[in-house]
PDB file with one MODEL, atoms N, CA, C and O in Angstrom:
MODEL        1
ATOM      1  N   MET A   1      -9.439   6.276   5.337  1.00  0.00           N
ATOM      2  CA  MET A   1     -10.511   6.043   6.269  1.00  0.00           C
ATOM      3  C   MET A   1     -10.867   4.541   6.489  1.00  0.00           C
ATOM      4  O   MET A   1     -11.086   4.011   7.578  1.00  0.00           O
ATOM      5  N   ARG A   2     -10.885   3.968   5.299  1.00  0.00           N
ATOM      6  CA  ARG A   2     -11.225   2.489   5.342  1.00  0.00           C
ATOM      7  C   ARG A   2     -10.257   1.626   6.202  1.00  0.00           C
ATOM      8  O   ARG A   2     -10.636   0.687   6.902  1.00  0.00           O
ATOM      9  N   GLY A   3      -8.987   2.036   6.080  1.00  0.00           N
ATOM     10  CA  GLY A   3      -7.933   1.345   6.870  1.00  0.00           C
ATOM     11  C   GLY A   3      -8.132   1.543   8.338  1.00  0.00           C
ATOM     12  O   GLY A   3      -7.931   0.632   9.141  1.00  0.00           O
ATOM     13  N   LEU A   4      -8.549   2.799   8.700  1.00  0.00           N
ATOM     14  CA  LEU A   4      -8.732   3.114  10.041  1.00  0.00           C
ATOM     15  C   LEU A   4      -9.862   2.363  10.667  1.00  0.00           C
ATOM     16  O   LEU A   4      -9.727   1.810  11.758  1.00  0.00           O
ATOM     17  N   PHE A   5     -11.015   2.338   9.962  1.00  0.00           N
ATOM     18  CA  PHE A   5     -12.094   1.527  10.387  1.00  0.00           C
ATOM     19  C   PHE A   5     -11.780   0.010  10.519  1.00  0.00           C
ATOM     20  O   PHE A   5     -12.200  -0.612  11.494  1.00  0.00           O
ATOM     21  N   GLU A   6     -11.035  -0.600   9.533  1.00  0.00           N
ATOM     22  CA  GLU A   6     -10.675  -1.965   9.560  1.00  0.00           C
ATOM     23  C   GLU A   6      -9.696  -2.202  10.770  1.00  0.00           C
ATOM     24  O   GLU A   6      -9.730  -3.269  11.384  1.00  0.00           O
ATOM     25  N   ALA A   7      -8.886  -1.266  11.078  1.00  0.00           N
ATOM     26  CA  ALA A   7      -7.996  -1.491  12.232  1.00  0.00           C
ATOM     27  C   ALA A   7      -8.660  -1.702  13.587  1.00  0.00           C
ATOM     28  O   ALA A   7      -8.154  -2.386  14.477  1.00  0.00           O
ATOM     29  N   PHE A   8      -9.897  -1.029  13.691  1.00  0.00           N
ATOM     30  CA  PHE A   8     -10.658  -1.302  15.002  1.00  0.00           C
ATOM     31  C   PHE A   8     -11.285  -2.566  15.095  1.00  0.00           C
ATOM     32  O   PHE A   8     -11.753  -2.961  16.163  1.00  0.00           O
ATOM     33  N   ARG A   9     -11.333  -3.314  13.916  1.00  0.00           N
ATOM     34  CA  ARG A   9     -11.921  -4.694  13.978  1.00  0.00           C
ATOM     35  C   ARG A   9     -10.873  -5.747  14.034  1.00  0.00           C
ATOM     36  O   ARG A   9     -11.248  -6.920  14.015  1.00  0.00           O
ATOM     37  N   ILE A  10      -9.651  -5.482  14.097  1.00  0.00           N
ATOM     38  CA  ILE A  10      -8.598  -6.492  14.207  1.00  0.00           C
ATOM     39  C   ILE A  10      -8.837  -7.189  15.476  1.00  0.00           C
ATOM     40  O   ILE A  10      -8.859  -6.602  16.558  1.00  0.00           O
ATOM     41  N   GLN A  11      -9.023  -8.500  15.323  1.00  0.00           N
ATOM     42  CA  GLN A  11      -9.164  -9.430  16.472  1.00  0.00           C
ATOM     43  C   GLN A  11      -7.878 -10.041  16.938  1.00  0.00           C
ATOM     44  O   GLN A  11      -7.150 -10.650  16.154  1.00  0.00           O
ATOM     45  N   ASN A  12      -7.577  -9.879  18.262  1.00  0.00           N
ATOM     46  CA  ASN A  12      -6.442 -10.455  18.815  1.00  0.00           C
ATOM     47  C   ASN A  12      -5.020 -10.014  17.920  1.00  0.00           C
ATOM     48  O   ASN A  12      -4.337 -10.835  17.307  1.00  0.00           O
ATOM     49  N   PRO A  13      -4.780  -8.758  17.978  1.00  0.00           N
ATOM     50  CA  PRO A  13      -3.544  -8.322  17.242  1.00  0.00           C
ATOM     51  C   PRO A  13      -2.295  -8.941  17.797  1.00  0.00           C
ATOM     52  O   PRO A  13      -2.154  -9.092  19.010  1.00  0.00           O
ATOM     53  N   PRO A  14      -1.414  -9.291  16.948  1.00  0.00           N
ATOM     54  CA  PRO A  14      -0.262  -9.924  17.397  1.00  0.00           C
ATOM     55  C   PRO A  14       0.645  -9.132  18.353  1.00  0.00           C
ATOM     56  O   PRO A  14       1.428  -9.664  19.141  1.00  0.00           O
ATOM     57  N   ASP A  15       0.469  -7.843  18.211  1.00  0.00           N
ATOM     58  CA  ASP A  15       1.242  -6.906  19.139  1.00  0.00           C
ATOM     59  C   ASP A  15       0.583  -5.589  19.116  1.00  0.00           C
ATOM     60  O   ASP A  15      -0.393  -5.414  18.387  1.00  0.00           O
ATOM     61  N   ASP A  16       1.068  -4.614  19.894  1.00  0.00           N
ATOM     62  CA  ASP A  16       0.419  -3.382  20.079  1.00  0.00           C
ATOM     63  C   ASP A  16       0.618  -2.448  18.973  1.00  0.00           C
ATOM     64  O   ASP A  16       0.027  -1.368  19.012  1.00  0.00           O
ATOM     65  N   LYS A  17       1.377  -2.736  17.998  1.00  0.00           N
ATOM     66  CA  LYS A  17       1.596  -1.949  16.878  1.00  0.00           C
ATOM     67  C   LYS A  17       0.928  -2.440  15.563  1.00  0.00           C
ATOM     68  O   LYS A  17       1.063  -1.792  14.525  1.00  0.00           O
ATOM     69  N   ALA A  18       0.226  -3.560  15.613  1.00  0.00           N
ATOM     70  CA  ALA A  18      -0.459  -4.137  14.530  1.00  0.00           C
ATOM     71  C   ALA A  18      -1.491  -3.127  13.893  1.00  0.00           C
ATOM     72  O   ALA A  18      -1.509  -2.885  12.686  1.00  0.00           O
ATOM     73  N   THR A  19      -2.302  -2.592  14.760  1.00  0.00           N
ATOM     74  CA  THR A  19      -3.345  -1.745  14.174  1.00  0.00           C
ATOM     75  C   THR A  19      -2.734  -0.574  13.511  1.00  0.00           C
ATOM     76  O   THR A  19      -3.169  -0.216  12.417  1.00  0.00           O
ATOM     77  N   PHE A  20      -1.763   0.052  14.083  1.00  0.00           N
ATOM     78  CA  PHE A  20      -1.144   1.196  13.403  1.00  0.00           C
ATOM     79  C   PHE A  20      -0.463   0.755  12.126  1.00  0.00           C
ATOM     80  O   PHE A  20      -0.521   1.450  11.111  1.00  0.00           O
ATOM     81  N   ASP A  21       0.135  -0.313  12.170  1.00  0.00           N
ATOM     82  CA  ASP A  21       0.785  -0.809  10.873  1.00  0.00           C
ATOM     83  C   ASP A  21      -0.229  -1.011   9.761  1.00  0.00           C
ATOM     84  O   ASP A  21       0.012  -0.715   8.591  1.00  0.00           O
ATOM     85  N   HIS A  22      -1.426  -1.552  10.201  1.00  0.00           N
ATOM     86  CA  HIS A  22      -2.435  -1.797   9.188  1.00  0.00           C
ATOM     87  C   HIS A  22      -2.911  -0.439   8.572  1.00  0.00           C
ATOM     88  O   HIS A  22      -3.045  -0.354   7.352  1.00  0.00           O
ATOM     89  N   VAL A  23      -3.174   0.646   9.409  1.00  0.00           N
ATOM     90  CA  VAL A  23      -3.513   1.760   8.836  1.00  0.00           C
ATOM     91  C   VAL A  23      -2.464   2.481   7.934  1.00  0.00           C
ATOM     92  O   VAL A  23      -2.786   3.227   7.009  1.00  0.00           O
ATOM     93  N   THR A  24      -1.155   2.185   8.293  1.00  0.00           N
ATOM     94  CA  THR A  24      -0.121   2.741   7.566  1.00  0.00           C
ATOM     95  C   THR A  24      -0.125   2.006   6.197  1.00  0.00           C
ATOM     96  O   THR A  24      -0.044   2.636   5.143  1.00  0.00           O
ATOM     97  N   ALA A  25      -0.221   0.687   6.246  1.00  0.00           N
ATOM     98  CA  ALA A  25      -0.199  -0.088   4.976  1.00  0.00           C
ATOM     99  C   ALA A  25      -1.332   0.359   4.006  1.00  0.00           C
ATOM    100  O   ALA A  25      -1.097   0.565   2.815  1.00  0.00           O
ATOM    101  N   GLN A  26      -2.580   0.504   4.560  1.00  0.00           N
ATOM    102  CA  GLN A  26      -3.692   0.930   3.703  1.00  0.00           C
ATOM    103  C   GLN A  26      -3.487   2.302   3.200  1.00  0.00           C
ATOM    104  O   GLN A  26      -3.923   2.563   2.079  1.00  0.00           O
ATOM    105  N   THR A  27      -2.859   3.245   3.909  1.00  0.00           N
ATOM    106  CA  THR A  27      -2.562   4.514   3.458  1.00  0.00           C
ATOM    107  C   THR A  27      -1.522   4.465   2.357  1.00  0.00           C
ATOM    108  O   THR A  27      -1.738   5.006   1.272  1.00  0.00           O
ATOM    109  N   MET A  28      -0.407   3.827   2.621  1.00  0.00           N
ATOM    110  CA  MET A  28       0.679   3.711   1.559  1.00  0.00           C
ATOM    111  C   MET A  28       0.164   3.079   0.288  1.00  0.00           C
ATOM    112  O   MET A  28       0.549   3.547  -0.784  1.00  0.00           O
ATOM    113  N   ILE A  29      -0.679   2.047   0.309  1.00  0.00           N
ATOM    114  CA  ILE A  29      -1.184   1.428  -0.802  1.00  0.00           C
ATOM    115  C   ILE A  29      -2.129   2.430  -1.714  1.00  0.00           C
ATOM    116  O   ILE A  29      -2.068   2.483  -2.942  1.00  0.00           O
ATOM    117  N   ALA A  30      -2.928   3.136  -0.969  1.00  0.00           N
ATOM    118  CA  ALA A  30      -3.797   3.992  -1.655  1.00  0.00           C
ATOM    119  C   ALA A  30      -3.035   5.329  -2.291  1.00  0.00           C
ATOM    120  O   ALA A  30      -3.404   5.865  -3.336  1.00  0.00           O
ATOM    121  N   ALA A  31      -1.945   5.763  -1.509  1.00  0.00           N
ATOM    122  CA  ALA A  31      -1.262   7.000  -1.839  1.00  0.00           C
ATOM    123  C   ALA A  31      -0.259   6.827  -2.954  1.00  0.00           C
ATOM    124  O   ALA A  31       0.225   7.823  -3.492  1.00  0.00           O
ATOM    125  N   ASN A  32       0.079   5.580  -3.332  1.00  0.00           N
ATOM    126  CA  ASN A  32       1.108   5.365  -4.352  1.00  0.00           C
ATOM    127  C   ASN A  32       0.562   4.313  -5.417  1.00  0.00           C
ATOM    128  O   ASN A  32       1.131   3.231  -5.562  1.00  0.00           O
ATOM    129  N   PRO A  33      -0.519   4.655  -6.127  1.00  0.00           N
ATOM    130  CA  PRO A  33      -1.015   3.728  -7.093  1.00  0.00           C
ATOM    131  C   PRO A  33      -0.022   3.464  -8.296  1.00  0.00           C
ATOM    132  O   PRO A  33      -0.032   2.392  -8.901  1.00  0.00           O
ATOM    133  N   SER A  34       0.740   4.387  -8.573  1.00  0.00           N
ATOM    134  CA  SER A  34       1.717   4.202  -9.745  1.00  0.00           C
ATOM    135  C   SER A  34       2.721   3.143  -9.378  1.00  0.00           C
ATOM    136  O   SER A  34       3.371   2.562 -10.247  1.00  0.00           O
ATOM    137  N   TYR A  35       2.847   2.897  -8.118  1.00  0.00           N
ATOM    138  CA  TYR A  35       3.890   1.682  -7.689  1.00  0.00           C
ATOM    139  C   TYR A  35       3.460   0.348  -8.152  1.00  0.00           C
ATOM    140  O   TYR A  35       4.258  -0.568  -8.350  1.00  0.00           O
ATOM    141  N   TRP A  36       2.153   0.253  -8.323  1.00  0.00           N
ATOM    142  CA  TRP A  36       1.482  -1.142  -8.421  1.00  0.00           C
ATOM    143  C   TRP A  36       1.307  -1.303  -9.963  1.00  0.00           C
ATOM    144  O   TRP A  36       1.159  -0.309 -10.674  1.00  0.00           O
ATOM    145  N   CYS A  37       1.326  -2.608 -10.484  1.00  0.00           N
ATOM    146  CA  CYS A  37       1.119  -2.954 -11.826  1.00  0.00           C
ATOM    147  C   CYS A  37      -0.202  -2.379 -12.307  1.00  0.00           C
ATOM    148  O   CYS A  37      -1.213  -2.483 -11.611  1.00  0.00           O
ATOM    149  N   ASN A  38      -0.206  -1.781 -13.473  1.00  0.00           N
ATOM    150  CA  ASN A  38      -1.567  -1.230 -14.075  1.00  0.00           C
ATOM    151  C   ASN A  38      -2.174  -0.248 -13.110  1.00  0.00           C
ATOM    152  O   ASN A  38      -3.382  -0.023 -13.173  1.00  0.00           O
ATOM    153  N   GLU A  39      -1.409   0.353 -12.220  1.00  0.00           N
ATOM    154  CA  GLU A  39      -1.797   1.398 -11.231  1.00  0.00           C
ATOM    155  C   GLU A  39      -3.088   0.823 -10.481  1.00  0.00           C
ATOM    156  O   GLU A  39      -4.063   1.550 -10.290  1.00  0.00           O
ATOM    157  N   THR A  40      -3.058  -0.377 -10.105  1.00  0.00           N
ATOM    158  CA  THR A  40      -4.278  -1.007  -9.434  1.00  0.00           C
ATOM    159  C   THR A  40      -3.642  -1.629  -8.141  1.00  0.00           C
ATOM    160  O   THR A  40      -3.106  -2.737  -8.138  1.00  0.00           O
ATOM    161  N   PRO A  41      -3.745  -0.854  -7.095  1.00  0.00           N
ATOM    162  CA  PRO A  41      -3.182  -1.464  -5.879  1.00  0.00           C
ATOM    163  C   PRO A  41      -4.103  -2.594  -5.351  1.00  0.00           C
ATOM    164  O   PRO A  41      -5.301  -2.657  -5.624  1.00  0.00           O
ATOM    165  N   PRO A  42      -3.495  -3.404  -4.637  1.00  0.00           N
ATOM    166  CA  PRO A  42      -4.282  -4.550  -4.069  1.00  0.00           C
ATOM    167  C   PRO A  42      -5.082  -4.069  -2.850  1.00  0.00           C
ATOM    168  O   PRO A  42      -4.824  -3.035  -2.234  1.00  0.00           O
ATOM    169  N   ASP A  43      -6.121  -4.958  -2.550  1.00  0.00           N
ATOM    170  CA  ASP A  43      -6.793  -4.591  -1.232  1.00  0.00           C
ATOM    171  C   ASP A  43      -5.869  -4.755  -0.064  1.00  0.00           C
ATOM    172  O   ASP A  43      -6.038  -4.075   0.947  1.00  0.00           O
ATOM    173  N   ALA A  44      -4.942  -5.590  -0.156  1.00  0.00           N
ATOM    174  CA  ALA A  44      -3.989  -5.895   0.940  1.00  0.00           C
ATOM    175  C   ALA A  44      -2.731  -6.429   0.517  1.00  0.00           C
ATOM    176  O   ALA A  44      -2.714  -7.019  -0.563  1.00  0.00           O
ATOM    177  N   VAL A  45      -1.655  -6.322   1.193  1.00  0.00           N
ATOM    178  CA  VAL A  45      -0.396  -6.861   0.771  1.00  0.00           C
ATOM    179  C   VAL A  45      -0.196  -8.027   1.774  1.00  0.00           C
ATOM    180  O   VAL A  45       0.200  -7.760   2.909  1.00  0.00           O
ATOM    181  N   PRO A  46      -0.446  -9.277   1.417  1.00  0.00           N
ATOM    182  CA  PRO A  46      -0.368 -10.449   2.371  1.00  0.00           C
ATOM    183  C   PRO A  46       1.081 -10.612   2.860  1.00  0.00           C
ATOM    184  O   PRO A  46       2.019 -10.584   2.063  1.00  0.00           O
ATOM    185  N   GLY A  47       1.236 -10.769   4.079  1.00  0.00           N
ATOM    186  CA  GLY A  47       2.477 -11.059   4.711  1.00  0.00           C
ATOM    187  C   GLY A  47       3.383  -9.885   4.899  1.00  0.00           C
ATOM    188  O   GLY A  47       4.552 -10.037   5.254  1.00  0.00           O
ATOM    189  N   SER A  48       2.873  -8.765   4.672  1.00  0.00           N
ATOM    190  CA  SER A  48       3.671  -7.505   4.814  1.00  0.00           C
ATOM    191  C   SER A  48       3.180  -6.671   6.005  1.00  0.00           C
ATOM    192  O   SER A  48       2.006  -6.756   6.363  1.00  0.00           O
ATOM    193  N   ARG A  49       4.044  -5.878   6.616  1.00  0.00           N
ATOM    194  CA  ARG A  49       3.698  -5.059   7.567  1.00  0.00           C
ATOM    195  C   ARG A  49       4.441  -3.773   7.202  1.00  0.00           C
ATOM    196  O   ARG A  49       5.668  -3.799   7.108  1.00  0.00           O
ATOM    197  N   PHE A  50       3.743  -2.638   6.991  1.00  0.00           N
ATOM    198  CA  PHE A  50       4.330  -1.403   6.851  1.00  0.00           C
ATOM    199  C   PHE A  50       4.428  -0.722   8.091  1.00  0.00           C
ATOM    200  O   PHE A  50       3.418  -0.365   8.696  1.00  0.00           O
ATOM    201  N   SER A  51       5.649  -0.505   8.536  1.00  0.00           N
ATOM    202  CA  SER A  51       5.949  -0.113   9.957  1.00  0.00           C
ATOM    203  C   SER A  51       5.481   1.484  10.188  1.00  0.00           C
ATOM    204  O   SER A  51       6.011   2.434   9.612  1.00  0.00           O
ATOM    205  N   TYR A  52       4.473   1.571  11.068  1.00  0.00           N
ATOM    206  CA  TYR A  52       4.114   2.877  11.463  1.00  0.00           C
ATOM    207  C   TYR A  52       5.350   3.692  12.137  1.00  0.00           C
ATOM    208  O   TYR A  52       5.598   4.853  11.810  1.00  0.00           O
ATOM    209  N   ASP A  53       5.970   3.102  12.936  1.00  0.00           N
ATOM    210  CA  ASP A  53       7.137   3.673  13.643  1.00  0.00           C
ATOM    211  C   ASP A  53       8.168   4.040  12.557  1.00  0.00           C
ATOM    212  O   ASP A  53       8.638   5.177  12.581  1.00  0.00           O
ATOM    213  N   ALA A  54       8.524   3.244  11.689  1.00  0.00           N
ATOM    214  CA  ALA A  54       9.549   3.714  10.677  1.00  0.00           C
ATOM    215  C   ALA A  54       8.983   4.795   9.779  1.00  0.00           C
ATOM    216  O   ALA A  54       9.714   5.715   9.412  1.00  0.00           O
ATOM    217  N   ASN A  55       7.708   4.727   9.406  1.00  0.00           N
ATOM    218  CA  ASN A  55       7.102   5.783   8.578  1.00  0.00           C
ATOM    219  C   ASN A  55       7.179   7.119   9.344  1.00  0.00           C
ATOM    220  O   ASN A  55       7.619   8.113   8.766  1.00  0.00           O
ATOM    221  N   GLN A  56       6.775   7.174  10.597  1.00  0.00           N
ATOM    222  CA  GLN A  56       6.823   8.369  11.385  1.00  0.00           C
ATOM    223  C   GLN A  56       8.293   8.980  11.539  1.00  0.00           C
ATOM    224  O   GLN A  56       8.514  10.188  11.456  1.00  0.00           O
ATOM    225  N   ASN A  57       9.197   8.086  11.755  1.00  0.00           N
ATOM    226  CA  ASN A  57      10.624   8.480  11.914  1.00  0.00           C
ATOM    227  C   ASN A  57      11.132   9.074  10.516  1.00  0.00           C
ATOM    228  O   ASN A  57      11.895  10.040  10.542  1.00  0.00           O
ATOM    229  N   VAL A  58      10.779   8.592   9.453  1.00  0.00           N
ATOM    230  CA  VAL A  58      11.254   9.061   8.154  1.00  0.00           C
ATOM    231  C   VAL A  58      10.508  10.397   7.984  1.00  0.00           C
ATOM    232  O   VAL A  58      11.152  11.407   7.701  1.00  0.00           O
ATOM    233  N   ALA A  59       9.187  10.439   8.146  1.00  0.00           N
ATOM    234  CA  ALA A  59       8.492  11.667   7.857  1.00  0.00           C
ATOM    235  C   ALA A  59       9.023  12.870   8.810  1.00  0.00           C
ATOM    236  O   ALA A  59       9.183  14.018   8.396  1.00  0.00           O
ATOM    237  N   THR A  60       9.260  12.472  10.075  1.00  0.00           N
ATOM    238  CA  THR A  60       9.705  13.549  10.925  1.00  0.00           C
ATOM    239  C   THR A  60      11.215  13.952  10.578  1.00  0.00           C
ATOM    240  O   THR A  60      11.643  15.094  10.743  1.00  0.00           O
ATOM    241  N   SER A  61      11.871  13.032  10.147  1.00  0.00           N
ATOM    242  CA  SER A  61      13.314  13.568   9.841  1.00  0.00           C
ATOM    243  C   SER A  61      13.424  14.361   8.557  1.00  0.00           C
ATOM    244  O   SER A  61      14.490  14.913   8.281  1.00  0.00           O
ATOM    245  N   LEU A  62      12.339  14.446   7.735  1.00  0.00           N
ATOM    246  CA  LEU A  62      12.379  15.329   6.548  1.00  0.00           C
ATOM    247  C   LEU A  62      12.325  16.811   7.017  1.00  0.00           C
ATOM    248  O   LEU A  62      12.698  17.701   6.252  1.00  0.00           O
ATOM    249  N   PHE A  63      11.889  17.068   8.199  1.00  0.00           N
ATOM    250  CA  PHE A  63      11.754  18.409   8.718  1.00  0.00           C
ATOM    251  C   PHE A  63      12.715  18.865   9.705  1.00  0.00           C
ATOM    252  O   PHE A  63      12.677  19.994  10.195  1.00  0.00           O
ATOM    253  N   LEU A  64      13.620  17.936  10.008  1.00  0.00           N
ATOM    254  CA  LEU A  64      14.732  18.329  11.026  1.00  0.00           C
ATOM    255  C   LEU A  64      15.822  18.957  10.163  1.00  0.00           C
ATOM    256  O   LEU A  64      16.088  18.591   9.018  1.00  0.00           O
ATOM    257  N   PRO A  65      16.482  20.036  10.896  1.00  0.00           N
ATOM    258  CA  PRO A  65      17.639  20.748  10.269  1.00  0.00           C
ATOM    259  C   PRO A  65      18.749  19.740  10.042  1.00  0.00           C
ATOM    260  O   PRO A  65      18.989  18.823  10.827  1.00  0.00           O
ATOM    261  N   ARG A  66      19.394  19.965   8.942  1.00  0.00           N
ATOM    262  CA  ARG A  66      20.666  19.152   8.690  1.00  0.00           C
ATOM    263  C   ARG A  66      21.868  19.786   9.323  1.00  0.00           C
ATOM    264  O   ARG A  66      22.054  21.000   9.400  1.00  0.00           O
ATOM    265  N   GLU A  67      22.687  18.824   9.780  1.00  0.00           N
ATOM    266  CA  GLU A  67      23.953  19.316  10.425  1.00  0.00           C
ATOM    267  C   GLU A  67      25.077  19.502   9.526  1.00  0.00           C
ATOM    268  O   GLU A  67      26.156  19.902   9.961  1.00  0.00           O
TER     269      GLU A  67
ENDMDL
END
């Protein structure tokens, strides 16, 4: 929820996906604490963008039938 509310406050986003990427980043950081040292995720990952589009494509592909 914090990431969602923060996304509404992004001033002059660099592109139309920036707010979605921010929410995805905050979700991934919070959902994977064991990925981070001492299981302490940072408040943000500077210089990184977690792609909302890529995340959606991967998540959707998990439910598609295999050929």
